[in-house]
mmCIF file of the C-alpha atoms, coordinates in Angstrom:
data_MODEL
# 
_entry.id   MODEL 
# 
loop_
_atom_site.group_PDB 
_atom_site.id 
_atom_site.type_symbol 
_atom_site.label_atom_id 
_atom_site.label_alt_id 
_atom_site.label_comp_id 
_atom_site.label_asym_id 
_atom_site.label_entity_id 
_atom_site.label_seq_id 
_atom_site.pdbx_PDB_ins_code 
_atom_site.Cartn_x 
_atom_site.Cartn_y 
_atom_site.Cartn_z 
_atom_site.occupancy 
_atom_site.B_iso_or_equiv 
_atom_site.pdbx_formal_charge 
_atom_site.auth_seq_id 
_atom_site.auth_comp_id 
_atom_site.auth_asym_id 
_atom_site.auth_atom_id 
_atom_site.pdbx_PDB_model_num 
ATOM 1   C CA . PHE A 1 1   ? -3.776  1.130   17.652  1.00 0.00 ? 1   PHE A CA 1 
ATOM 2   C CA . VAL A 1 2   ? -1.293  -1.713  18.127  1.00 0.00 ? 2   VAL A CA 1 
ATOM 3   C CA . LEU A 1 3   ? -1.019  -4.650  15.763  1.00 0.00 ? 3   LEU A CA 1 
ATOM 4   C CA . PRO A 1 4   ? -0.751  -8.025  17.525  1.00 0.00 ? 4   PRO A CA 1 
ATOM 5   C CA . ILE A 1 5   ? 1.929   -9.465  15.271  1.00 0.00 ? 5   ILE A CA 1 
ATOM 6   C CA . ASP A 1 6   ? 2.029   -12.854 16.941  1.00 0.00 ? 6   ASP A CA 1 
ATOM 7   C CA . LYS A 1 7   ? -1.711  -13.297 16.356  1.00 0.00 ? 7   LYS A CA 1 
ATOM 8   C CA . LEU A 1 8   ? -1.799  -11.979 12.856  1.00 0.00 ? 8   LEU A CA 1 
ATOM 9   C CA . PHE A 1 9   ? 1.153   -13.841 11.292  1.00 0.00 ? 9   PHE A CA 1 
ATOM 10  C CA . PRO A 1 10  ? 2.601   -17.360 11.312  1.00 0.00 ? 10  PRO A CA 1 
ATOM 11  C CA . ALA A 1 11  ? 5.435   -17.802 13.831  1.00 0.00 ? 11  ALA A CA 1 
ATOM 12  C CA . LYS A 1 12  ? 8.237   -17.610 11.277  1.00 0.00 ? 12  LYS A CA 1 
ATOM 13  C CA . MET A 1 13  ? 6.845   -14.473 9.618   1.00 0.00 ? 13  MET A CA 1 
ATOM 14  C CA . ALA A 1 14  ? 6.144   -12.874 13.008  1.00 0.00 ? 14  ALA A CA 1 
ATOM 15  C CA . ALA A 1 15  ? 9.761   -13.420 14.095  1.00 0.00 ? 15  ALA A CA 1 
ATOM 16  C CA . GLN A 1 16  ? 11.066  -11.901 10.852  1.00 0.00 ? 16  GLN A CA 1 
ATOM 17  C CA . LEU A 1 17  ? 8.745   -8.878  11.167  1.00 0.00 ? 17  LEU A CA 1 
ATOM 18  C CA . LYS A 1 18  ? 9.543   -8.205  14.854  1.00 0.00 ? 18  LYS A CA 1 
ATOM 19  C CA . ALA A 1 19  ? 13.355  -8.426  14.028  1.00 0.00 ? 19  ALA A CA 1 
ATOM 20  C CA . ALA A 1 20  ? 12.952  -5.946  11.192  1.00 0.00 ? 20  ALA A CA 1 
ATOM 21  C CA . VAL A 1 21  ? 10.771  -3.502  13.132  1.00 0.00 ? 21  VAL A CA 1 
ATOM 22  C CA . GLY A 1 22  ? 12.587  -3.666  16.428  1.00 0.00 ? 22  GLY A CA 1 
ATOM 23  C CA . LYS A 1 23  ? 11.551  -0.968  18.881  1.00 0.00 ? 23  LYS A CA 1 
ATOM 24  C CA . SER A 1 24  ? 10.651  1.475   16.156  1.00 0.00 ? 24  SER A CA 1 
ATOM 25  C CA . MET A 1 25  ? 7.273   3.161   16.038  1.00 0.00 ? 25  MET A CA 1 
ATOM 26  C CA . TRP A 1 26  ? 5.511   3.285   12.661  1.00 0.00 ? 26  TRP A CA 1 
ATOM 27  C CA . GLN A 1 27  ? 2.417   5.041   11.511  1.00 0.00 ? 27  GLN A CA 1 
ATOM 28  C CA . ALA A 1 28  ? 0.096   3.615   8.847   1.00 0.00 ? 28  ALA A CA 1 
ATOM 29  C CA . ILE A 1 29  ? -1.107  6.259   6.496   1.00 0.00 ? 29  ILE A CA 1 
ATOM 30  C CA . HIS A 1 30  ? -4.856  6.115   5.744   1.00 0.00 ? 30  HIS A CA 1 
ATOM 31  C CA . ILE A 1 31  ? -5.915  8.127   2.744   1.00 0.00 ? 31  ILE A CA 1 
ATOM 32  C CA . PRO A 1 32  ? -9.413  8.348   1.295   1.00 0.00 ? 32  PRO A CA 1 
ATOM 33  C CA . THR A 1 33  ? -9.755  6.314   -1.938  1.00 0.00 ? 33  THR A CA 1 
ATOM 34  C CA . THR A 1 34  ? -10.685 9.370   -3.921  1.00 0.00 ? 34  THR A CA 1 
ATOM 35  C CA . VAL A 1 35  ? -7.350  11.019  -3.023  1.00 0.00 ? 35  VAL A CA 1 
ATOM 36  C CA . SER A 1 36  ? -5.224  8.083   -4.062  1.00 0.00 ? 36  SER A CA 1 
ATOM 37  C CA . ARG A 1 37  ? -7.144  7.575   -7.257  1.00 0.00 ? 37  ARG A CA 1 
ATOM 38  C CA . THR A 1 38  ? -7.035  11.110  -8.452  1.00 0.00 ? 38  THR A CA 1 
ATOM 39  C CA . CYS A 1 39  ? -3.647  12.356  -7.139  1.00 0.00 ? 39  CYS A CA 1 
ATOM 40  C CA . ASP A 1 40  ? -0.058  11.265  -7.602  1.00 0.00 ? 40  ASP A CA 1 
ATOM 41  C CA . GLY A 1 41  ? 2.271   9.616   -5.082  1.00 0.00 ? 41  GLY A CA 1 
ATOM 42  C CA . GLY A 1 42  ? 3.598   12.895  -3.874  1.00 0.00 ? 42  GLY A CA 1 
ATOM 43  C CA . THR A 1 43  ? 0.235   13.504  -2.304  1.00 0.00 ? 43  THR A CA 1 
ATOM 44  C CA . THR A 1 44  ? 0.812   10.500  -0.115  1.00 0.00 ? 44  THR A CA 1 
ATOM 45  C CA . SER A 1 45  ? 3.864   12.139  1.442   1.00 0.00 ? 45  SER A CA 1 
ATOM 46  C CA . ARG A 1 46  ? 2.048   15.378  2.067   1.00 0.00 ? 46  ARG A CA 1 
ATOM 47  C CA . TRP A 1 47  ? -0.894  13.505  3.548   1.00 0.00 ? 47  TRP A CA 1 
ATOM 48  C CA . SER A 1 48  ? 1.544   11.654  5.806   1.00 0.00 ? 48  SER A CA 1 
ATOM 49  C CA . ALA A 1 49  ? 2.988   14.876  7.056   1.00 0.00 ? 49  ALA A CA 1 
ATOM 50  C CA . MET A 1 50  ? -0.441  16.157  7.927   1.00 0.00 ? 50  MET A CA 1 
ATOM 51  C CA . GLN A 1 51  ? -1.336  12.981  9.755   1.00 0.00 ? 51  GLN A CA 1 
ATOM 52  C CA . ILE A 1 52  ? 1.977   13.025  11.764  1.00 0.00 ? 52  ILE A CA 1 
ATOM 53  C CA . GLY A 1 53  ? 1.298   16.609  12.738  1.00 0.00 ? 53  GLY A CA 1 
ATOM 54  C CA . MET A 1 54  ? -2.266  15.790  13.849  1.00 0.00 ? 54  MET A CA 1 
ATOM 55  C CA . SER A 1 55  ? -0.895  12.715  15.805  1.00 0.00 ? 55  SER A CA 1 
ATOM 56  C CA . PHE A 1 56  ? 1.470   14.956  17.770  1.00 0.00 ? 56  PHE A CA 1 
ATOM 57  C CA . ILE A 1 57  ? -1.225  17.554  18.392  1.00 0.00 ? 57  ILE A CA 1 
ATOM 58  C CA . GLY A 1 58  ? -3.619  14.826  19.566  1.00 0.00 ? 58  GLY A CA 1 
ATOM 59  C CA . ALA A 1 59  ? -1.204  12.768  21.649  1.00 0.00 ? 59  ALA A CA 1 
ATOM 60  C CA . TYR A 1 60  ? 0.448   15.695  23.443  1.00 0.00 ? 60  TYR A CA 1 
ATOM 61  C CA . LYS A 1 61  ? -2.711  17.813  23.622  1.00 0.00 ? 61  LYS A CA 1 
ATOM 62  C CA . MET A 1 62  ? -0.964  20.710  21.893  1.00 0.00 ? 62  MET A CA 1 
ATOM 63  C CA . CYS A 1 63  ? -2.462  23.619  20.111  1.00 0.00 ? 63  CYS A CA 1 
ATOM 64  C CA . ALA A 1 64  ? -1.971  23.628  16.332  1.00 0.00 ? 64  ALA A CA 1 
ATOM 65  C CA . GLY A 1 65  ? 0.720   26.151  15.546  1.00 0.00 ? 65  GLY A CA 1 
ATOM 66  C CA . GLU A 1 66  ? 3.868   27.441  17.158  1.00 0.00 ? 66  GLU A CA 1 
ATOM 67  C CA . ALA A 1 67  ? 3.974   25.068  20.103  1.00 0.00 ? 67  ALA A CA 1 
ATOM 68  C CA . ALA A 1 68  ? 4.081   22.056  17.779  1.00 0.00 ? 68  ALA A CA 1 
ATOM 69  C CA . VAL A 1 69  ? 6.961   23.217  15.601  1.00 0.00 ? 69  VAL A CA 1 
ATOM 70  C CA . ALA A 1 70  ? 9.915   21.920  17.629  1.00 0.00 ? 70  ALA A CA 1 
ATOM 71  C CA . ASP A 1 71  ? 8.569   18.425  18.112  1.00 0.00 ? 71  ASP A CA 1 
ATOM 72  C CA . LEU A 1 72  ? 7.331   18.201  14.503  1.00 0.00 ? 72  LEU A CA 1 
ATOM 73  C CA . ALA A 1 73  ? 10.666  19.399  13.127  1.00 0.00 ? 73  ALA A CA 1 
ATOM 74  C CA . PHE A 1 74  ? 12.531  16.839  15.190  1.00 0.00 ? 74  PHE A CA 1 
ATOM 75  C CA . ALA A 1 75  ? 10.144  14.039  14.077  1.00 0.00 ? 75  ALA A CA 1 
ATOM 76  C CA . ALA A 1 76  ? 10.380  14.985  10.413  1.00 0.00 ? 76  ALA A CA 1 
ATOM 77  C CA . LYS A 1 77  ? 14.156  15.159  10.554  1.00 0.00 ? 77  LYS A CA 1 
ATOM 78  C CA . HIS A 1 78  ? 14.504  11.631  12.049  1.00 0.00 ? 78  HIS A CA 1 
ATOM 79  C CA . ALA A 1 79  ? 11.518  9.986   10.400  1.00 0.00 ? 79  ALA A CA 1 
ATOM 80  C CA . GLY A 1 80  ? 12.043  6.747   8.491   1.00 0.00 ? 80  GLY A CA 1 
ATOM 81  C CA . VAL A 1 81  ? 9.830   6.739   5.441   1.00 0.00 ? 81  VAL A CA 1 
ATOM 82  C CA . ILE A 1 82  ? 9.163   3.566   3.547   1.00 0.00 ? 82  ILE A CA 1 
ATOM 83  C CA . GLN A 1 83  ? 8.365   4.197   -0.044  1.00 0.00 ? 83  GLN A CA 1 
ATOM 84  C CA . MET A 1 84  ? 6.564   1.112   -1.485  1.00 0.00 ? 84  MET A CA 1 
ATOM 85  C CA . ALA A 1 85  ? 7.086   2.018   -5.102  1.00 0.00 ? 85  ALA A CA 1 
ATOM 86  C CA . ASP A 1 86  ? 10.184  2.598   -7.244  1.00 0.00 ? 86  ASP A CA 1 
ATOM 87  C CA . ILE A 1 87  ? 10.399  5.704   -9.402  1.00 0.00 ? 87  ILE A CA 1 
ATOM 88  C CA . LEU A 1 88  ? 9.000   5.239   -12.888 1.00 0.00 ? 88  LEU A CA 1 
ATOM 89  C CA . PRO A 1 89  ? 10.777  6.266   -16.012 1.00 0.00 ? 89  PRO A CA 1 
ATOM 90  C CA . ALA A 1 90  ? 10.955  10.039  -16.253 1.00 0.00 ? 90  ALA A CA 1 
ATOM 91  C CA . ARG A 1 91  ? 8.581   10.292  -19.237 1.00 0.00 ? 91  ARG A CA 1 
ATOM 92  C CA . ARG A 1 92  ? 5.867   8.406   -17.317 1.00 0.00 ? 92  ARG A CA 1 
ATOM 93  C CA . ALA A 1 93  ? 6.474   9.491   -13.712 1.00 0.00 ? 93  ALA A CA 1 
ATOM 94  C CA . ARG A 1 94  ? 4.041   12.030  -12.146 1.00 0.00 ? 94  ARG A CA 1 
ATOM 95  C CA . GLY A 1 95  ? 5.369   11.838  -8.602  1.00 0.00 ? 95  GLY A CA 1 
ATOM 96  C CA . PRO A 1 96  ? 7.213   9.731   -6.120  1.00 0.00 ? 96  PRO A CA 1 
ATOM 97  C CA . ASN A 1 97  ? 5.686   6.490   -4.899  1.00 0.00 ? 97  ASN A CA 1 
ATOM 98  C CA . GLU A 1 98  ? 3.339   6.046   -7.834  1.00 0.00 ? 98  GLU A CA 1 
ATOM 99  C CA . PRO A 1 99  ? 1.262   2.813   -7.787  1.00 0.00 ? 99  PRO A CA 1 
ATOM 100 C CA . GLY A 1 100 ? 2.758   1.732   -11.190 1.00 0.00 ? 100 GLY A CA 1 
ATOM 101 C CA . GLY A 1 101 ? 6.166   1.414   -9.487  1.00 0.00 ? 101 GLY A CA 1 
ATOM 102 C CA . ILE A 1 102 ? 5.142   -1.065  -6.750  1.00 0.00 ? 102 ILE A CA 1 
ATOM 103 C CA . LYS A 1 103 ? 7.161   -4.246  -7.244  1.00 0.00 ? 103 LYS A CA 1 
ATOM 104 C CA . PHE A 1 104 ? 4.926   -7.346  -7.612  1.00 0.00 ? 104 PHE A CA 1 
ATOM 105 C CA . GLY A 1 105 ? 6.691   -9.068  -4.671  1.00 0.00 ? 105 GLY A CA 1 
ATOM 106 C CA . HIS A 1 106 ? 5.899   -6.159  -2.370  1.00 0.00 ? 106 HIS A CA 1 
ATOM 107 C CA . PHE A 1 107 ? 2.324   -6.153  -3.593  1.00 0.00 ? 107 PHE A CA 1 
ATOM 108 C CA . ALA A 1 108 ? 2.015   -9.869  -2.886  1.00 0.00 ? 108 ALA A CA 1 
ATOM 109 C CA . ASP A 1 109 ? 3.245   -9.232  0.694   1.00 0.00 ? 109 ASP A CA 1 
ATOM 110 C CA . MET A 1 110 ? 0.720   -6.426  1.130   1.00 0.00 ? 110 MET A CA 1 
ATOM 111 C CA . ILE A 1 111 ? -2.218  -8.608  0.068   1.00 0.00 ? 111 ILE A CA 1 
ATOM 112 C CA . GLN A 1 112 ? -1.205  -11.278 2.636   1.00 0.00 ? 112 GLN A CA 1 
ATOM 113 C CA . SER A 1 113 ? -3.237  -13.997 1.009   1.00 0.00 ? 113 SER A CA 1 
ATOM 114 C CA . ASP A 1 114 ? -0.553  -16.603 1.972   1.00 0.00 ? 114 ASP A CA 1 
ATOM 115 C CA . ARG A 1 115 ? -1.377  -15.788 5.548   1.00 0.00 ? 115 ARG A CA 1 
ATOM 116 C CA . LYS A 1 116 ? -5.090  -16.206 5.051   1.00 0.00 ? 116 LYS A CA 1 
ATOM 117 C CA . TYR A 1 117 ? -4.839  -19.279 2.815   1.00 0.00 ? 117 TYR A CA 1 
ATOM 118 C CA . PRO A 1 118 ? -1.515  -21.005 3.847   1.00 0.00 ? 118 PRO A CA 1 
ATOM 119 C CA . ASN A 1 119 ? -2.628  -24.398 2.573   1.00 0.00 ? 119 ASN A CA 1 
ATOM 120 C CA . ASP A 1 120 ? -4.137  -23.244 -0.713  1.00 0.00 ? 120 ASP A CA 1 
ATOM 121 C CA . PRO A 1 121 ? -1.469  -21.734 -3.015  1.00 0.00 ? 121 PRO A CA 1 
ATOM 122 C CA . VAL A 1 122 ? -3.962  -21.550 -5.943  1.00 0.00 ? 122 VAL A CA 1 
ATOM 123 C CA . ARG A 1 123 ? -6.406  -19.394 -3.962  1.00 0.00 ? 123 ARG A CA 1 
ATOM 124 C CA . SER A 1 124 ? -3.514  -17.379 -2.559  1.00 0.00 ? 124 SER A CA 1 
ATOM 125 C CA . SER A 1 125 ? -2.177  -16.647 -6.021  1.00 0.00 ? 125 SER A CA 1 
ATOM 126 C CA . LEU A 1 126 ? -5.701  -15.782 -7.395  1.00 0.00 ? 126 LEU A CA 1 
ATOM 127 C CA . GLU A 1 127 ? -6.291  -13.346 -4.611  1.00 0.00 ? 127 GLU A CA 1 
ATOM 128 C CA . ILE A 1 128 ? -3.071  -11.491 -5.463  1.00 0.00 ? 128 ILE A CA 1 
ATOM 129 C CA . VAL A 1 129 ? -3.943  -11.534 -9.231  1.00 0.00 ? 129 VAL A CA 1 
ATOM 130 C CA . ALA A 1 130 ? -7.387  -10.101 -8.457  1.00 0.00 ? 130 ALA A CA 1 
ATOM 131 C CA . ALA A 1 131 ? -6.026  -7.277  -6.297  1.00 0.00 ? 131 ALA A CA 1 
ATOM 132 C CA . GLY A 1 132 ? -3.276  -6.596  -8.778  1.00 0.00 ? 132 GLY A CA 1 
ATOM 133 C CA . THR A 1 133 ? -5.761  -6.170  -11.690 1.00 0.00 ? 133 THR A CA 1 
ATOM 134 C CA . MET A 1 134 ? -7.797  -3.852  -9.510  1.00 0.00 ? 134 MET A CA 1 
ATOM 135 C CA . LEU A 1 135 ? -4.835  -1.637  -8.508  1.00 0.00 ? 135 LEU A CA 1 
ATOM 136 C CA . PHE A 1 136 ? -2.648  -1.673  -11.537 1.00 0.00 ? 136 PHE A CA 1 
ATOM 137 C CA . ASP A 1 137 ? -5.211  -2.011  -14.328 1.00 0.00 ? 137 ASP A CA 1 
ATOM 138 C CA . GLN A 1 138 ? -8.409  -0.467  -13.099 1.00 0.00 ? 138 GLN A CA 1 
ATOM 139 C CA . ILE A 1 139 ? -7.080  2.244   -10.835 1.00 0.00 ? 139 ILE A CA 1 
ATOM 140 C CA . TRP A 1 140 ? -3.586  3.160   -11.967 1.00 0.00 ? 140 TRP A CA 1 
ATOM 141 C CA . LEU A 1 141 ? -3.618  2.508   -15.693 1.00 0.00 ? 141 LEU A CA 1 
ATOM 142 C CA . GLY A 1 142 ? -7.360  3.203   -15.877 1.00 0.00 ? 142 GLY A CA 1 
ATOM 143 C CA . SER A 1 143 ? -6.850  6.719   -14.547 1.00 0.00 ? 143 SER A CA 1 
ATOM 144 C CA . TYR A 1 144 ? -3.458  7.315   -16.009 1.00 0.00 ? 144 TYR A CA 1 
ATOM 145 C CA . MET A 1 145 ? -4.487  6.213   -19.586 1.00 0.00 ? 145 MET A CA 1 
ATOM 146 C CA . SER A 1 146 ? -8.179  6.975   -19.231 1.00 0.00 ? 146 SER A CA 1 
ATOM 147 C CA . GLY A 1 147 ? -10.267 7.553   -22.223 1.00 0.00 ? 147 GLY A CA 1 
ATOM 148 C CA . GLY A 1 148 ? -11.100 4.059   -23.383 1.00 0.00 ? 148 GLY A CA 1 
ATOM 149 C CA . VAL A 1 149 ? -12.544 0.847   -22.138 1.00 0.00 ? 149 VAL A CA 1 
ATOM 150 C CA . GLY A 1 150 ? -9.668  -1.401  -23.036 1.00 0.00 ? 150 GLY A CA 1 
ATOM 151 C CA . PHE A 1 151 ? -8.173  -1.673  -19.613 1.00 0.00 ? 151 PHE A CA 1 
ATOM 152 C CA . THR A 1 152 ? -11.540 -2.211  -17.986 1.00 0.00 ? 152 THR A CA 1 
ATOM 153 C CA . GLN A 1 153 ? -12.453 -5.131  -20.353 1.00 0.00 ? 153 GLN A CA 1 
ATOM 154 C CA . TYR A 1 154 ? -8.935  -6.683  -19.970 1.00 0.00 ? 154 TYR A CA 1 
ATOM 155 C CA . ALA A 1 155 ? -8.792  -6.491  -16.174 1.00 0.00 ? 155 ALA A CA 1 
ATOM 156 C CA . THR A 1 156 ? -12.401 -7.492  -15.417 1.00 0.00 ? 156 THR A CA 1 
ATOM 157 C CA . ALA A 1 157 ? -11.996 -11.017 -16.765 1.00 0.00 ? 157 ALA A CA 1 
ATOM 158 C CA . ALA A 1 158 ? -9.261  -11.715 -14.237 1.00 0.00 ? 158 ALA A CA 1 
ATOM 159 C CA . TYR A 1 159 ? -11.551 -11.325 -11.249 1.00 0.00 ? 159 TYR A CA 1 
ATOM 160 C CA . THR A 1 160 ? -15.120 -11.915 -12.589 1.00 0.00 ? 160 THR A CA 1 
ATOM 161 C CA . ASP A 1 161 ? -14.713 -15.117 -14.593 1.00 0.00 ? 161 ASP A CA 1 
ATOM 162 C CA . ASN A 1 162 ? -13.635 -18.558 -13.518 1.00 0.00 ? 162 ASN A CA 1 
ATOM 163 C CA . ILE A 1 163 ? -11.431 -18.976 -16.563 1.00 0.00 ? 163 ILE A CA 1 
ATOM 164 C CA . LEU A 1 164 ? -8.232  -18.086 -14.599 1.00 0.00 ? 164 LEU A CA 1 
ATOM 165 C CA . ASP A 1 165 ? -9.399  -20.209 -11.597 1.00 0.00 ? 165 ASP A CA 1 
ATOM 166 C CA . ASP A 1 166 ? -9.980  -23.274 -13.738 1.00 0.00 ? 166 ASP A CA 1 
ATOM 167 C CA . TYR A 1 167 ? -6.603  -23.048 -15.583 1.00 0.00 ? 167 TYR A CA 1 
ATOM 168 C CA . THR A 1 168 ? -4.751  -22.441 -12.337 1.00 0.00 ? 168 THR A CA 1 
ATOM 169 C CA . SER A 1 169 ? -6.468  -25.335 -10.431 1.00 0.00 ? 169 SER A CA 1 
ATOM 170 C CA . TYR A 1 170 ? -6.737  -27.854 -13.163 1.00 0.00 ? 170 TYR A CA 1 
ATOM 171 C CA . GLY A 1 171 ? -4.186  -26.955 -15.777 1.00 0.00 ? 171 GLY A CA 1 
# 
């Protein structure tokens, strides 16, 4: 599918995005939640390779196997991969592109709440905080350091109570 950048983003953001992307073609990787929750970041790369292979097979109506090798090898050699997370310290890292290494600025851009609520910085910030507690605390830390309920209790307050909303809105 094609993303209508001019319709989805404010004019200034759309211009920046189009300048950065240029005439490149990108593929969004869609991974089932259970895979991203139970596996490490290296699984994302392998899942991407599988999807790229299936894209070529589907687009060019090729048989899976020998006929696809030349095109797939060329695509893999020249592919531009964007890793969204930095490597974690060696004693904590399980694989590349771990959720724990996603920079908060990148995460805020992914949530895009400033696009949805451009005139409400409080709501925009709270949406990012809620999504952050879900990803970093519930999913990543919750699975990485599972065995207790501490993270669940800590994170749940950020997106189920109005305490944070009240302090953000009214001081």
